[in-house]
N, C-alpha and C positions, 0 to 999 in steps of 0.2 A: 290634231293628233300630236303627241309628243315625238320628239326625235327618238327612234328606236334605241340608239346607243345609250340613252339615259333613262329610258322608261322604267325598266324593272327596278333599278336601284332607287329611283326616286320614289316609287310606290312603297317599297320596303321601308325606306327612311321615314316617310310620313306615317306609315302604320305604326312604327315603333314610337315615333314622337307623339302621336295621338295617345297611345297607351301611357307614356310617361307623363304627359300633361294631365291626362284624366286622373291618374293616381296622385299626382301632386295636388290637384284641385280637391280631390276627395279628402286628402290629409290636411287640407288647409294651408299648405305651403305656398300656393299660388292661386290667385283669382284669375280665371280665364273667362273673357267675354268676347265672343267672336261669332260672326255669321259667315258661313262658308258653303262651298259645294265641292263635290269630288272627294278626294282623300284628305283635304285640309280639315283641321280640328275646329269644332264649334257647332252651334245650332245650324240646322240646314236652311239655306236660303230657298224661298219658294222658286219653282222652276222658271217662272217668267219674270222674276224680280231681278233687276240690275244685271242684265246679261253681260257676261264678260268678267264680272267680279268673281274671283276665285276665293278670296278671303278678305275680311275686314274686321278689325277688332284690336284688343290689347290684352296683355297679361300684366298682373301686378304681383311681383314676388317680394315678400317681406323679408326674405333671407336668401342666402346663396343656395342654389339648387344642385341636385345630383344628376341633372340632365342638361343637354345642350342641343342645339340644332346643328348637326354635323354637316359636312360639305354636301351641298344640294343646289339644284336650280329650280326655278319656278316657271309656270306657263304664262308669263306676262311680265309687265313692268311692275316692280315692287318698290314702294316707299315705306320706310320704317322711321319712326321718330321716338327717341328716348326722352321721356318726360322727367324721370327721376332716376337716381342710382347710377350704376355704371355697368358696362358689359363689353366683353371683347368681341370684335367684329373683324372678319377677314374676307377679302375678295381676291380670288386668284392668289397671287403671291404678296398682296398688300395686307398689312395688319394695322388695326387701330383699336384704341380703347375709347369706346363711345362715352361721351359726357352728356349731362342734361342739355337738351335743346339741339342735339345733333340729329340731322336728317340724313338717311342713307338712300341711295338709288341704285338698284341692280336690275339687270336685263336677263332674259331667259338663257343666254349663252354664258353668263357669268357665274362660275362656281363661287359660293359664299357660305359662310357658317357664322352662327351666333353662339358665343361661348368659347372657352379655351381650356378644356373642352366643355365645361359647365357654365351656365349663366349665373350671374351674380344677382344680388337684390336690385330690383328696379321695376319701373313701369314702362313698358315698351308697347308702342302702337304700330300697326302696319296696315297696308292696303296693297292688294295684288289684283291688277286688272289685265286681262288677256286682250291684247290689241292685234291678235292675228299673226304675229311673227314669232319665229323661233331662232332665226339666224340674222346676223348683222345686215345683210344686203336686202332682206325682204321688206316690203312696204308695211306700214302700220295702218291698221283699220280700227279706229276708235268706235266703241259702241254708239248706237244712235242716240242714246240718252245723254251723252256728253255734248253739251250745248254751246261750247265755246265756238266763236265764229270760225269760219274756215281759215282766215289769216292767223288767228291766235292758235288754233289747233296745229296748223302747219309749223308755226314758230316754235311751239312747245315741243313738237316731235323733232324738229331740227336740233334743238338743244339736247334732247335726250339721246338722239342717235349719234351725234357727232362729238359727244363729250362723255367720258366714262369716269369722271371723278366720282368716287364712291361716297364720300362723306362731306356734308355741307353744314354750316351753322344756320339753323332755321330761324325765321323771323318770329316775333311774338304772335303775329297773325296766324302763322302756320301752327304754332303751339295751340292757340285757342281753337282752331278749326279741328285739329286732331282730338282735342278734349270734347268738343261737341259731337264729333263722330262717335267717340267711345260712349258718350251718354245715350245717343240714339241706339247704338247696338245693344247696350245694356238694358234699355227699356223696351226693345222690340218684342212684340208678341204676335207670332205668325204673320210677319210681314207688314205690321201696321206702321212701321217707321221707314218704309222703303222710299217714299216721296222725300222725306226729310234727308235721308242718306244720299239720295241722288243729288239733291241741291247742295249738300255739304261737300260731296266728292267733287262736284263741278267747281265749287268755291276753292277747294284745296288745289285743284289743278291751276286755277287762275293765280292763286298765291304763289305757287311754285314757279309759274311763268314770270310773274313779276319779280321774284327773287333772282332768277337768271338775268332778267333785263338789267337789274341794278348792279350786277357784279360783272367783273371782267372774266367772262367764260371763254376759255380757249377751245376752239372748235377744230376738229380734224375730220374732213370728209372721208378719209381712207378708213375710218372706223366703221363705216357703213358700206364697205365695198364687198364684192363677191370674193375678191382675193383674200380678204381678211376671214371670211367664212371658211375658205379652204385652209388657211393657216391655222385657225382654231381647231378644225377637224384633225389635222395632222398632229397638232400639239396634244389633243386629247388622246389620240391613239398612242403616242409615245409615253404618255403618263399612265396608261392602263393596259398592262400586258394581257388581261383577260379579253379585251376587245381586239387586240392584235390577232388573237387566235381565231377570230371569226372568219368564215370563208368569204373574204372580201373579193368582189369583182370591181372593175372600173365603174360599171353601171351602178352597182350598189353604193359605192363611195360617192358617186355623183348625186344619187338620190338622197343620200344622207345629208348632203350639203344643199339640197334644193336647187341643183343646177343640172343642166344638160351635160352629157358626156364630153362634148367638145370643149365647152367652157371650163369644165372641171380639169381636163387634161391641160388646157392652156395655163390656168392659174397654178396648177401643181408644178408645171415645168418652170414657170416664172419664179416660184418659191424654192424649188429643190434642184433645179437644173437637170431634171430627169423626168421620165414618165412615171405614172402612179405605181405600177407594179414593182419596178426596181426599187423605188423609194420605200414601198411597203416592206419589201424583203429586207432592206437596210434597217428599217425600224425594228423589225422582228429580230434581226441578228443582234442589234445593240441591246435590245431588251433581254435576249437570251444570254448575252455575255454578262449582264448585270446579275441575272438569276444564278448563273454558274458561280460567280464570285461570292454572292451573298448567301447561298444555300448549298453547301457541299453535300448535303444528304440526298438531294434530288439527282437522279440519274440523268445522263445526257439525253436519253430518250424522253424522259418526263419533261425536261426543259424544252426539247424540240416540239413536243406536242402542245405544251402550254403556250408556246409563242406562235403557233400556226403552221408548223412544218408537218408534213404527212409521214415522214420517216426519219430515223436517226441518220441513215446513210445520206439522204438528200441534204439534211441539215448540216452534216459534217462537211460535205462538199462545198456548200454555200459559205459556211463559216470559214473554212480554210481559204477560200477565194477572197473573202472580204478582209479577214484579219491576218492571213498569212501563217496561221498556226491551227492545229486541230482544237476542237472544243475542250478537251481535257486539259490542255495547257493553260486555259483561263484560270484553273484552280491552283 
C-alpha cells in the first residue's frame, strides 16, 4: 500500500501524465514504449509477469515537449538513464541538467521531477521495481526472480540504502543493457519477452553493483534509520499545509511512519525537543503565519481551518502564545 499522505496526489499526477503522454504519442511528438501495471503509462504487464516491476520502458522525444513529470514519488526503487538529448531533473532541493549517459537513482520517499517544468528533446529509459519498502528504515524485499546471490543482493541494497546521490555517470555496459531492455519492451507481444526482460534486468542490477564497487561511494547508515523516517515525515508536513489540516493523532502519525507509538515519540523528541502534538501545533502555527502574510484576502478563520485549527478563537489563543501578537498583526 502507498503511504496515505501521498496516495491521492500521486494517482492524480499519473492520470494526468498518462493523458499527456498519450496525446503526445498520438501527435507524433514522442514515441512511448513501456510495459507497466497500475497507474503507470504503457502496455499492461501480464498479472504474473515480473512481479514487483511497476514500469519499464523509454520515451523518445524528437522535440521539446509541452508536458513534464511534476513532483512525485514512486512505489519502488527507480533507475532512469538518459541515452540522448538533455532534460532537467530535480530531487528534493537538488537540481541537475541530465546529459547523455547519466543514470539517476531515486527511492520511494524522494520527491523528484523530470522537466523544468517541461521535458526537452531526448531518449529517456527507466525501470521501477517495488522492493517492499516505502520508508528509509524498512527492510528491502527483492522479487524472487531477482537471482543475484544473497551476498551480491545485500551489497547492492547496502549501496542503495546508505547513499542517496541522485545522478551517476553510467558505464557503457549500463547503456547497452538499457538499449537491449528497450528493444525487448518494444518487441513484446502479450508477455513473450518476459524471460528476456527478467534476464536483462538482473544483468542491469549486476552492472549497477559493479559500478558502485569501482567508485568511491560515501555511505551513511543514518540514511536508513527510523529517526530519518520521522524527520522526513515532519519535513513533508511543514511543506504541505493541506496535510497539516488533517486530524492527526500520535497513533496516526506513528502509523504513517511505519513505527510504534513509543518509537515515534522517542524519535520526535530527539529531533524537535518536544512531544509530537506540541510540535504539530507549532508547525501549524508557522504555516498559518506564512498564509496570513502571503494571502491577505483570506480571513483569519479561513487560515485557521486550513491549517488544522477547529476555531478562530482557539487559533488566536495559540497564535498569541507562540508569537506574542494576535494573528491580524501578521499582516
